[in-house]
VEXSEZA-334473 format. One record per residue (C-alpha): residue in three letters; y, x, z. Coordinates in steps of 0.05 Angstrom, whole numbers. Last residue first. Layout:
N
<site type="ALA" v="Y" u="X" w="Z"/>
...
//
This chain:
460
<site type="GLY" v="56" u="-668" w="206"/>
<site type="GLU" v="27" u="-606" w="239"/>
<site type="SER" v="-40" u="-572" w="228"/>
<site type="ARG" v="-63" u="-507" w="259"/>
<site type="ALA" v="-115" u="-472" w="216"/>
<site type="ARG" v="-188" u="-468" w="231"/>
<site type="VAL" v="-239" u="-413" w="226"/>
<site type="ALA" v="-313" u="-412" w="209"/>
<site type="ARG" v="-353" u="-357" w="242"/>
<site type="GLY" v="-366" u="-290" w="211"/>
<site type="THR" v="-351" u="-257" w="277"/>
<site type="GLY" v="-306" u="-199" w="259"/>
<site type="LEU" v="-276" u="-220" w="193"/>
<site type="ASP" v="-268" u="-293" w="213"/>
<site type="THR" v="-288" u="-346" w="162"/>
<site type="ASN" v="-257" u="-395" w="113"/>
<site type="ASN" v="-308" u="-444" w="84"/>
<site type="SER" v="-257" u="-499" w="69"/>
<site type="TRP" v="-183" u="-517" w="77"/>
<site type="THR" v="-156" u="-566" w="26"/>
<site type="VAL" v="-81" u="-574" w="39"/>
<site type="ASP" v="-30" u="-629" w="28"/>
<site type="ALA" v="30" u="-604" w="68"/>
<site type="ASN" v="75" u="-627" w="124"/>
<site type="ARG" v="56" u="-565" w="164"/>
<site type="LEU" v="-7" u="-524" w="154"/>
<site type="LEU" v="-3" u="-461" w="198"/>
<site type="GLY" v="-60" u="-411" w="189"/>
<site type="TYR" v="-105" u="-361" w="224"/>
<site type="GLY" v="-69" u="-357" w="290"/>
<site type="TRP" v="-7" u="-335" w="328"/>
<site type="HIS" v="-13" u="-259" w="322"/>
<site type="GLY" v="-55" u="-264" w="259"/>
<site type="LYS" v="-130" u="-269" w="257"/>
<site type="GLY" v="-167" u="-224" w="208"/>
<site type="PHE" v="-191" u="-275" w="157"/>
<site type="VAL" v="-244" u="-277" w="103"/>
<site type="ASN" v="-229" u="-328" w="49"/>
<site type="ASP" v="-277" u="-378" w="18"/>
<site type="ALA" v="-224" u="-432" w="9"/>
<site type="TYR" v="-149" u="-442" w="20"/>
<site type="THR" v="-127" u="-495" w="-30"/>
<site type="ILE" v="-57" u="-526" w="-38"/>
<site type="ALA" v="-55" u="-592" w="-77"/>
<site type="SER" v="14" u="-611" w="-50"/>
<site type="VAL" v="76" u="-585" w="-17"/>
<site type="ALA" v="125" u="-640" w="-33"/>
<site type="ASP" v="200" u="-633" w="-42"/>
<site type="SER" v="235" u="-694" w="-11"/>
<site type="SER" v="232" u="-679" w="63"/>
<site type="SER" v="253" u="-607" w="53"/>
<site type="PHE" v="243" u="-543" w="93"/>
<site type="SER" v="184" u="-567" w="134"/>
<site type="GLY" v="132" u="-566" w="78"/>
<site type="ASP" v="97" u="-504" w="103"/>
<site type="ALA" v="30" u="-481" w="76"/>
<site type="TYR" v="22" u="-416" w="114"/>
<site type="VAL" v="-27" u="-359" w="119"/>
<site type="THR" v="-42" u="-305" w="170"/>
<site type="TYR" v="0" u="-339" w="223"/>
<site type="GLY" v="43" u="-285" w="251"/>
<site type="GLY" v="15" u="-230" w="206"/>
<site type="GLY" v="-55" u="-202" w="208"/>
<site type="LEU" v="-108" u="-196" w="153"/>
<site type="LEU" v="-128" u="-236" w="92"/>
<site type="GLN" v="-191" u="-215" w="53"/>
<site type="ASN" v="-192" u="-260" w="-8"/>
<site type="GLY" v="-244" u="-307" w="-39"/>
<site type="THR" v="-196" u="-363" w="-56"/>
<site type="VAL" v="-122" u="-380" w="-52"/>
<site type="SER" v="-107" u="-437" w="-101"/>
<site type="ILE" v="-36" u="-465" w="-110"/>
<site type="ARG" v="-33" u="-531" w="-147"/>
<site type="SER" v="35" u="-553" w="-123"/>
<site type="ILE" v="104" u="-531" w="-99"/>
<site type="PRO" v="166" u="-573" w="-92"/>
<site type="GLY" v="234" u="-539" w="-86"/>
<site type="PHE" v="268" u="-475" w="-63"/>
<site type="TYR" v="246" u="-474" w="10"/>
<site type="ASN" v="183" u="-513" w="-5"/>
<site type="ASP" v="131" u="-466" w="26"/>
<site type="VAL" v="69" u="-424" w="11"/>
<site type="MET" v="66" u="-356" w="45"/>
<site type="VAL" v="3" u="-313" w="38"/>
<site type="ALA" v="-9" u="-251" w="82"/>
<site type="ALA" v="42" u="-280" w="129"/>
<site type="THR" v="102" u="-267" w="176"/>
<site type="GLN" v="99" u="-234" w="226"/>
<site type="SER" v="60" u="-196" w="280"/>
<site type="HIS" v="56" u="-137" w="232"/>
<site type="GLU" v="10" u="-77" w="226"/>
<site type="SER" v="-49" u="-123" w="208"/>
<site type="MET" v="-12" u="-150" w="147"/>
<site type="ASP" v="-66" u="-128" w="99"/>
<site type="ILE" v="-74" u="-170" w="36"/>
<site type="THR" v="-141" u="-152" w="4"/>
<site type="ASN" v="-149" u="-191" w="-60"/>
<site type="HIS" v="-205" u="-234" w="-87"/>
<site type="VAL" v="-165" u="-290" w="-122"/>
<site type="VAL" v="-94" u="-316" w="-115"/>
<site type="ARG" v="-84" u="-370" w="-167"/>
<site type="ILE" v="-17" u="-402" w="-184"/>
<site type="ASP" v="-10" u="-470" w="-219"/>
<site type="SER" v="59" u="-492" w="-193"/>
<site type="LEU" v="126" u="-466" w="-169"/>
<site type="GLY" v="195" u="-490" w="-147"/>
<site type="GLY" v="176" u="-469" w="-77"/>
<site type="ASP" v="178" u="-405" w="-36"/>
<site type="MET" v="114" u="-371" w="-60"/>
<site type="GLN" v="108" u="-303" w="-26"/>
<site type="ILE" v="46" u="-259" w="-31"/>
<site type="GLY" v="40" u="-205" w="22"/>
<site type="ASP" v="97" u="-234" w="62"/>
<site type="TYR" v="141" u="-195" w="111"/>
<site type="HIS" v="203" u="-228" w="141"/>
<site type="PRO" v="249" u="-168" w="145"/>
<site type="ASP" v="311" u="-157" w="187"/>
<site type="GLY" v="342" u="-95" w="154"/>
<site type="PRO" v="300" u="-40" w="124"/>
<site type="SER" v="231" u="-54" w="93"/>
<site type="ALA" v="158" u="-36" w="103"/>
<site type="LEU" v="94" u="-67" w="78"/>
<site type="GLY" v="35" u="-19" w="85"/>
<site type="HIS" v="-13" u="-63" w="47"/>
<site type="ILE" v="-26" u="-105" w="-15"/>
<site type="TRP" v="-91" u="-88" w="-50"/>
<site type="SER" v="-108" u="-124" w="-115"/>
<site type="ASP" v="-171" u="-157" w="-144"/>
<site type="GLN" v="-131" u="-216" w="-170"/>
<site type="VAL" v="-61" u="-245" w="-174"/>
<site type="VAL" v="-57" u="-300" w="-226"/>
<site type="SER" v="8" u="-333" w="-251"/>
<site type="GLY" v="21" u="-402" w="-280"/>
<site type="SER" v="87" u="-409" w="-244"/>
<site type="GLY" v="122" u="-345" w="-224"/>
<site type="PRO" v="94" u="-295" w="-174"/>
<site type="VAL" v="130" u="-260" w="-116"/>
<site type="VAL" v="82" u="-202" w="-101"/>
<site type="GLY" v="83" u="-154" w="-43"/>
<site type="ASN" v="143" u="-178" w="-2"/>
<site type="GLU" v="182" u="-131" w="44"/>
<site type="VAL" v="165" u="-69" w="4"/>
<site type="GLY" v="130" u="-2" w="18"/>
<site type="THR" v="62" u="-18" w="-13"/>
<site type="ILE" v="27" u="-48" w="-74"/>
<site type="ASP" v="-38" u="-23" w="-105"/>
<site type="ALA" v="-53" u="-68" w="-165"/>
<site type="ALA" v="-124" u="-83" w="-189"/>
<site type="VAL" v="-103" u="-144" w="-232"/>
<site type="VAL" v="-36" u="-179" w="-238"/>
<site type="THR" v="-31" u="-234" w="-290"/>
<site type="MET" v="37" u="-265" w="-305"/>
<site type="GLY" v="40" u="-336" w="-335"/>
<site type="LYS" v="113" u="-346" w="-320"/>
<site type="GLY" v="163" u="-290" w="-305"/>
<site type="GLY" v="201" u="-307" w="-241"/>
<site type="GLY" v="223" u="-237" w="-220"/>
<site type="GLY" v="165" u="-208" w="-183"/>
<site type="ILE" v="124" u="-146" w="-168"/>
<site type="GLY" v="136" u="-100" w="-108"/>
<site type="ALA" v="188" u="-144" w="-74"/>
<site type="ALA" v="253" u="-126" w="-39"/>
<site type="GLY" v="283" u="-165" w="19"/>
<site type="GLY" v="318" u="-103" w="46"/>
<site type="THR" v="322" u="-46" w="-4"/>
<site type="GLY" v="285" u="20" w="0"/>
<site type="SER" v="288" u="79" w="48"/>
<site type="PHE" v="251" u="39" w="101"/>
<site type="GLY" v="194" u="28" w="52"/>
<site type="LEU" v="201" u="65" w="-14"/>
<site type="GLY" v="186" u="4" w="-58"/>
<site type="ASP" v="119" u="34" w="-80"/>
<site type="VAL" v="80" u="2" w="-137"/>
<site type="GLU" v="14" u="30" w="-162"/>
<site type="VAL" v="-13" u="-2" w="-225"/>
<site type="HIS" v="-84" u="-15" w="-247"/>
<site type="GLU" v="-68" u="-78" w="-287"/>
<site type="ILE" v="-6" u="-117" w="-304"/>
<site type="ARG" v="-11" u="-170" w="-359"/>
<site type="ALA" v="55" u="-203" w="-376"/>
<site type="GLY" v="52" u="-274" w="-405"/>
<site type="SER" v="126" u="-291" w="-397"/>
<site type="GLY" v="186" u="-244" w="-393"/>
<site type="THR" v="226" u="-237" w="-329"/>
<site type="VAL" v="181" u="-187" w="-294"/>
<site type="TYR" v="214" u="-135" w="-249"/>
<site type="LEU" v="167" u="-81" w="-224"/>
<site type="ALA" v="205" u="-49" w="-167"/>
<site type="TYR" v="242" u="-115" w="-154"/>
<site type="TYR" v="302" u="-108" w="-108"/>
<site type="ASP" v="308" u="-37" w="-131"/>
<site type="SER" v="285" u="21" w="-87"/>
<site type="SER" v="235" u="44" w="-139"/>
<site type="ARG" v="171" u="83" w="-145"/>
<site type="VAL" v="128" u="57" w="-202"/>
<site type="ARG" v="59" u="84" w="-221"/>
<site type="VAL" v="28" u="62" w="-286"/>
<site type="ASN" v="-44" u="55" w="-307"/>
<site type="ARG" v="-33" u="-7" w="-350"/>
<site type="VAL" v="26" u="-51" w="-365"/>
<site type="THR" v="14" u="-102" w="-420"/>
<site type="VAL" v="73" u="-142" w="-449"/>
<site type="ASN" v="62" u="-214" w="-471"/>
<site type="ASN" v="136" u="-231" w="-472"/>
<site type="ALA" v="196" u="-183" w="-467"/>
<site type="ARG" v="241" u="-171" w="-407"/>
<site type="ILE" v="193" u="-128" w="-368"/>
<site type="HIS" v="237" u="-85" w="-322"/>
<site type="LEU" v="205" u="-22" w="-293"/>
<site type="GLN" v="253" u="2" w="-239"/>
<site type="GLY" v="262" u="75" w="-220"/>
<site type="SER" v="219" u="138" w="-218"/>
<site type="ILE" v="163" u="120" w="-265"/>
<site type="ASP" v="96" u="157" w="-269"/>
<site type="LEU" v="70" u="135" w="-336"/>
<site type="ASN" v="1" u="126" w="-366"/>
<site type="GLU" v="14" u="59" w="-399"/>
<site type="VAL" v="65" u="10" w="-426"/>
<site type="VAL" v="38" u="-34" w="-482"/>
<site type="ALA" v="86" u="-76" w="-522"/>
<site type="GLY" v="69" u="-148" w="-543"/>
<site type="ASP" v="142" u="-169" w="-548"/>
<site type="THR" v="191" u="-110" w="-549"/>
<site type="THR" v="247" u="-110" w="-497"/>
<site type="VAL" v="218" u="-65" w="-442"/>
<site type="THR" v="269" u="-36" w="-393"/>
<site type="LEU" v="247" u="30" w="-364"/>
<site type="GLY" v="265" u="73" w="-303"/>
<site type="ARG" v="257" u="147" w="-313"/>
<site type="SER" v="191" u="177" w="-334"/>
<site type="ALA" v="140" u="229" w="-313"/>
<site type="ARG" v="75" u="229" w="-352"/>
<site type="LEU" v="10" u="207" w="-319"/>
<site type="ALA" v="-60" u="236" w="-327"/>
<site type="VAL" v="-116" u="185" w="-319"/>
<site type="GLY" v="-178" u="215" w="-287"/>
<site type="ASP" v="-185" u="163" w="-233"/>
<site type="GLN" v="-153" u="96" w="-248"/>
<site type="VAL" v="-82" u="82" w="-227"/>
<site type="GLY" v="-81" u="31" w="-171"/>
<site type="THR" v="-140" u="-8" w="-143"/>
<site type="SER" v="-214" u="3" w="-132"/>
<site type="ALA" v="-216" u="64" w="-86"/>
<site type="ALA" v="-153" u="48" w="-48"/>
<site type="ASP" v="-179" u="-21" w="-27"/>
<site type="PRO" v="-204" u="-85" w="-59"/>
<site type="PHE" v="-258" u="-125" w="-22"/>
<site type="GLY" v="-331" u="-107" w="-28"/>
<site type="THR" v="-340" u="-114" w="47"/>
<site type="GLU" v="-375" u="-49" w="62"/>
<site type="THR" v="-316" u="-4" w="51"/>
<site type="PRO" v="-332" u="66" w="28"/>
<site type="PRO" v="-336" u="122" w="80"/>
<site type="PRO" v="-276" u="168" w="80"/>
<site type="PRO" v="-283" u="222" w="27"/>
<site type="PRO" v="-324" u="285" w="41"/>
<site type="THR" v="-285" u="350" w="41"/>
<site type="THR" v="-261" u="398" w="-13"/>
<site type="ARG" v="-286" u="367" w="-76"/>
<site type="GLY" v="-285" u="381" w="-151"/>
<site type="ALA" v="-251" u="339" w="-203"/>
<site type="VAL" v="-226" u="272" w="-178"/>
<site type="GLY" v="-199" u="305" w="-117"/>
<site type="VAL" v="-214" u="292" w="-44"/>
<site type="LEU" v="-173" u="312" w="17"/>
<site type="ALA" v="-204" u="292" w="83"/>
<site type="PRO" v="-188" u="295" w="158"/>
<site type="GLU" v="-242" u="262" w="201"/>
<site type="ASP" v="-208" u="258" w="270"/>
<site type="VAL" v="-141" u="262" w="305"/>
<site type="GLN" v="-119" u="240" w="374"/>
<site type="LEU" v="-44" u="237" w="390"/>
<site type="ARG" v="-9" u="241" w="457"/>
<site type="GLY" v="54" u="210" w="482"/>
<site type="ALA" v="112" u="238" w="523"/>
<site type="GLY" v="153" u="252" w="460"/>
<site type="LEU" v="102" u="252" w="405"/>
<site type="GLY" v="142" u="246" w="341"/>
<site type="ALA" v="86" u="267" w="294"/>
<site type="ARG" v="78" u="307" w="230"/>
<site type="LEU" v="10" u="318" w="200"/>
<site type="GLN" v="-11" u="366" w="144"/>
<site type="LEU" v="-63" u="373" w="89"/>
<site type="ARG" v="-48" u="431" w="41"/>
<site type="LEU" v="-52" u="430" w="-35"/>
<site type="SER" v="-47" u="490" w="-81"/>
<site type="ALA" v="-21" u="481" w="-152"/>
<site type="ASP" v="-40" u="513" w="-218"/>
<site type="PRO" v="14" u="472" w="-252"/>
<site type="LEU" v="58" u="424" w="-212"/>
<site type="THR" v="58" u="348" w="-217"/>
<site type="THR" v="-3" u="327" w="-177"/>
<site type="THR" v="-21" u="254" w="-172"/>
<site type="LEU" v="-24" u="225" w="-102"/>
<site type="ARG" v="-62" u="176" w="-59"/>
<site type="LEU" v="-47" u="166" w="14"/>
<site type="ARG" v="-87" u="147" w="75"/>
<site type="LEU" v="-79" u="137" w="150"/>
<site type="PRO" v="-140" u="104" w="182"/>
<site type="ARG" v="-129" u="73" w="251"/>
<site type="TRP" v="-166" u="86" w="317"/>
<site type="ALA" v="-153" u="33" w="369"/>
<site type="GLY" v="-107" u="37" w="430"/>
<site type="PRO" v="-36" u="60" w="437"/>
<site type="ARG" v="10" u="30" w="385"/>
<site type="LEU" v="17" u="71" w="322"/>
<site type="ARG" v="76" u="78" w="276"/>
<site type="VAL" v="53" u="95" w="206"/>
<site type="SER" v="76" u="145" w="154"/>
<site type="ARG" v="57" u="166" w="83"/>
<site type="ARG" v="74" u="231" w="50"/>
<site type="HIS" v="72" u="272" w="-14"/>
<site type="THR" v="112" u="338" w="-10"/>
<site type="VAL" v="130" u="375" w="-74"/>
<site type="THR" v="142" u="450" w="-73"/>
<site type="GLN" v="163" u="496" w="-130"/>
<site type="GLY" v="151" u="569" w="-147"/>
<site type="ALA" v="103" u="551" w="-204"/>
<site type="GLY" v="59" u="515" w="-154"/>
<site type="GLN" v="59" u="483" w="-85"/>
<site type="GLU" v="36" u="414" w="-64"/>
<site type="ARG" v="42" u="395" w="9"/>
<site type="VAL" v="1" u="334" w="28"/>
<site type="ARG" v="31" u="297" w="86"/>
<site type="LEU" v="6" u="245" w="135"/>
<site type="THR" v="63" u="221" w="179"/>
<site type="VAL" v="53" u="196" w="250"/>
<site type="LYS" v="101" u="154" w="292"/>
<site type="VAL" v="73" u="149" w="363"/>
<site type="PRO" v="71" u="92" w="413"/>
<site type="LYS" v="57" u="118" w="483"/>
<site type="LYS" v="-5" u="129" w="527"/>
<site type="ARG" v="-52" u="153" w="473"/>
<site type="ALA" v="-42" u="141" w="398"/>
<site type="ARG" v="-101" u="143" w="352"/>
<site type="VAL" v="-110" u="175" w="284"/>
<site type="LEU" v="-163" u="177" w="229"/>
<site type="VAL" v="-145" u="220" w="169"/>
<site type="ALA" v="-142" u="210" w="94"/>
<site type="ALA" v="-119" u="245" w="31"/>
<site type="ARG" v="-137" u="221" w="-39"/>
<site type="TYR" v="-125" u="264" w="-100"/>
<site type="THR" v="-110" u="250" w="-173"/>
<site type="ALA" v="-100" u="309" w="-221"/>
<site type="GLY" v="-42" u="303" w="-268"/>
<site type="VAL" v="-22" u="376" w="-269"/>
<site type="ALA" v="-80" u="422" w="-253"/>
<site type="VAL" v="-104" u="444" w="-184"/>
<site type="GLY" v="-117" u="518" w="-174"/>
<site type="GLU" v="-130" u="511" w="-99"/>
<site type="ALA" v="-148" u="454" w="-53"/>
<site type="ARG" v="-141" u="446" w="22"/>
<site type="VAL" v="-175" u="416" w="84"/>
<site type="ALA" v="-197" u="481" w="118"/>
<site type="ARG" v="-137" u="507" w="157"/>
<site type="HIS" v="-110" u="438" w="175"/>
<site type="THR" v="-35" u="439" w="186"/>
<site type="LEU" v="1" u="408" w="246"/>
<site type="ARG" v="75" u="399" w="261"/>
<site type="THR" v="105" u="366" w="323"/>
<site type="ARG" v="179" u="355" w="311"/>
<site type="GLY" v="197" u="295" w="353"/>
<site type="LYS" v="184" u="332" w="418"/>
<site type="GLY" v="150" u="398" w="403"/>
<site type="ALA" v="208" u="444" w="414"/>
<site type="ARG" v="226" u="412" w="480"/>
<site type="GLY" v="161" u="431" w="513"/>
<site type="ARG" v="96" u="433" w="473"/>
<site type="ALA" v="81" u="362" w="450"/>
<site type="LYS" v="9" u="339" w="459"/>
<site type="VAL" v="-47" u="336" w="408"/>
<site type="THR" v="-120" u="318" w="419"/>
<site type="THR" v="-171" u="338" w="367"/>
<site type="VAL" v="-237" u="301" w="370"/>
<site type="ASP" v="-305" u="312" w="402"/>
<site type="GLY" v="-353" u="253" w="400"/>
<site type="ARG" v="-330" u="193" w="359"/>
<site type="GLU" v="-372" u="134" w="383"/>
<site type="ALA" v="-403" u="171" w="442"/>
<site type="GLY" v="-336" u="177" w="477"/>
<site type="ALA" v="-272" u="211" w="455"/>
<site type="ARG" v="-289" u="280" w="483"/>
<site type="ARG" v="-230" u="326" w="479"/>
<site type="VAL" v="-212" u="387" w="437"/>
<site type="ALA" v="-143" u="416" w="450"/>
<site type="ILE" v="-79" u="427" w="412"/>
<site type="ARG" v="-14" u="437" w="449"/>
<site type="ALA" v="38" u="432" w="394"/>
<site type="ASN" v="69" u="481" w="344"/>
<site type="GLY" v="12" u="478" w="295"/>
<site type="ARG" v="-60" u="493" w="276"/>
<site type="TRP" v="-117" u="444" w="265"/>
<site type="ALA" v="-187" u="473" w="255"/>
<site type="HIS" v="-212" u="464" w="327"/>
<site type="PRO" v="-237" u="394" w="311"/>
<site type="ASP" v="-288" u="424" w="264"/>
<site type="ALA" v="-308" u="372" w="211"/>
<site type="ALA" v="-261" u="405" w="161"/>
<site type="ALA" v="-294" u="472" w="176"/>
<site type="ALA" v="-362" u="446" w="158"/>
<site type="ASP" v="-336" u="414" w="94"/>
<site type="ALA" v="-301" u="479" w="75"/>
<site type="ALA" v="-365" u="518" w="84"/>
<site type="GLN" v="-404" u="468" w="42"/>
<site type="GLY" v="-351" u="474" w="-13"/>
<site type="ALA" v="-355" u="549" w="-12"/>
<site type="GLU" v="-430" u="547" w="-22"/>
<site type="ASP" v="-426" u="493" w="-75"/>
<site type="GLY" v="-374" u="531" w="-115"/>
<site type="ALA" v="-301" u="516" w="-106"/>
<site type="LEU" v="-242" u="482" w="-139"/>
<site type="PRO" v="-272" u="479" w="-208"/>
<site type="ARG" v="-221" u="483" w="-264"/>
<site type="GLN" v="-184" u="422" w="-289"/>
<site type="PRO" v="-166" u="428" w="-362"/>
<site type="VAL" v="-91" u="427" w="-372"/>
<site type="PRO" v="-48" u="366" w="-365"/>
<site type="ALA" v="15" u="367" w="-408"/>
<site type="ALA" v="76" u="392" w="-371"/>
<site type="ALA" v="117" u="335" w="-344"/>
<site type="ALA" v="153" u="293" w="-395"/>
<site type="PRO" v="228" u="292" w="-403"/>
<site type="ALA" v="243" u="219" w="-393"/>
<site type="ALA" v="226" u="166" w="-445"/>
<site type="GLY" v="153" u="162" w="-432"/>
<site type="SER" v="102" u="130" w="-479"/>
<site type="LEU" v="141" u="66" w="-487"/>
<site type="ASP" v="169" u="75" w="-557"/>
<site type="ALA" v="178" u="4" w="-585"/>
<site type="GLY" v="245" u="-10" w="-553"/>
<site type="VAL" v="264" u="20" w="-488"/>
<site type="GLY" v="329" u="19" w="-448"/>
<site type="LEU" v="333" u="72" w="-394"/>
<site type="ALA" v="360" u="66" w="-323"/>
<site type="ALA" v="359" u="131" w="-283"/>
<site type="GLY" v="313" u="169" w="-237"/>
<site type="PRO" v="287" u="241" w="-235"/>
<site type="LEU" v="227" u="252" w="-190"/>
<site type="THR" v="219" u="266" w="-116"/>
<site type="LEU" v="154" u="237" w="-89"/>
<site type="PHE" v="151" u="191" w="-28"/>
<site type="LEU" v="97" u="146" w="-1"/>
<site type="SER" v="120" u="92" w="45"/>
<site type="ALA" v="128" u="73" w="118"/>
<site type="LEU" v="78" u="30" w="153"/>
<site type="ALA" v="108" u="-21" w="197"/>
<site type="LEU" v="109" u="-42" w="270"/>
<site type="GLY" v="160" u="-83" w="304"/>
<site type="ARG" v="157" u="-153" w="326"/>
<site type="THR" v="189" u="-211" w="289"/>
<site type="ALA" v="203" u="-277" w="320"/>
<site type="PRO" v="155" u="-334" w="305"/>
<site type="ARG" v="174" u="-376" w="246"/>
<site type="ALA" v="225" u="-430" w="232"/>
<site type="ARG" v="254" u="-396" w="170"/>
<site type="LYS" v="323" u="-369" w="160"/>
<site type="LEU" v="313" u="-338" w="91"/>
<site type="PHE" v="356" u="-277" w="81"/>
<site type="SER" v="300" u="-228" w="96"/>
<site type="MET" v="256" u="-252" w="39"/>
//
């Protein structure tokens, strides 16, 4: 939370921005009928093939061609070494290109796409000489309307980084175009491996699957083939209700007990995008976007204090804090990434600030590699004692210290029975972990790159 004045390393600046889609938004109370209170989008129609095998092969070949980008910049093909071969290099063209560089790929596209189809877009990008803000866009056009799906990242010069977004189409018989926007200034951008992949038919090969087996875009979020109906914000007041197959613009508030949320997308600038105050909620295969720098400072993707919450296979982005669980909760098989927030954020993938117990964080990917602060997992006693917290089998990347167990905020509220075990770490700016005035079991944690055992810094 941005209002907490913690004794942590100072913030440094890089953050992924968020995915945007314009939909109606308003608060809406809901009783038993949770199938979509807003005017629904057109019912999905059968998906027709995008291209025959011969046309698909031609598109694949063109997508691999670095000459296939077109735009208002200076576009050239340069050798990027044996590792990548020839790639597209982009430089601003005079005053017109600075801050407004626009690129469209002539081959990575789809036609005749039905409402409710799920697509994944991806591209590899690298900044040269200067930091560059890059936005990956998929432009959807149909029925005389245009919707733009986007995700942004600010790149430091150096390594190649993947830029990905997932979208569900909302217009009938739509065409999709892959585009990039970049504020180049005096910098340069290198681009490689553009892809746009639908659940029915293909245009170009998807990015290679991860080899780690940890959660990512392919295994989290709304399941492939599920058609979503548009909805305004919802408040659920019926115990045992099931909320599913919705694309919600606004907050989803779970006030009732034992509610199941399944295959739901939530885009909200509220302090909690998915606000859980009832107990026993089960949240699975959801996508939560807090709208990044257009959202609310200090906001969380999923939270609210509801006890006994279970979160499984969630894709959470565009917030300051991914999940803020209540006591007795489980967060499992989820992907927390692309954290972004206005104000003076202290980013945490999973934030547990005291007054909590009996929480399990199991087999998630929590990616803070774009940030030099604060933590993939934060455990502290800011709001009271905290105990029996188990963090096991996760991939934890980046941050200041990648994880904390920090009992420095109170001399009377203990931080006890904290376990960090069997996790794979990508080292944070300051180190793998900071254990301060806390009772912690640290075992079998290894480095992502070397596979060697890692240690946390201990104080007090």
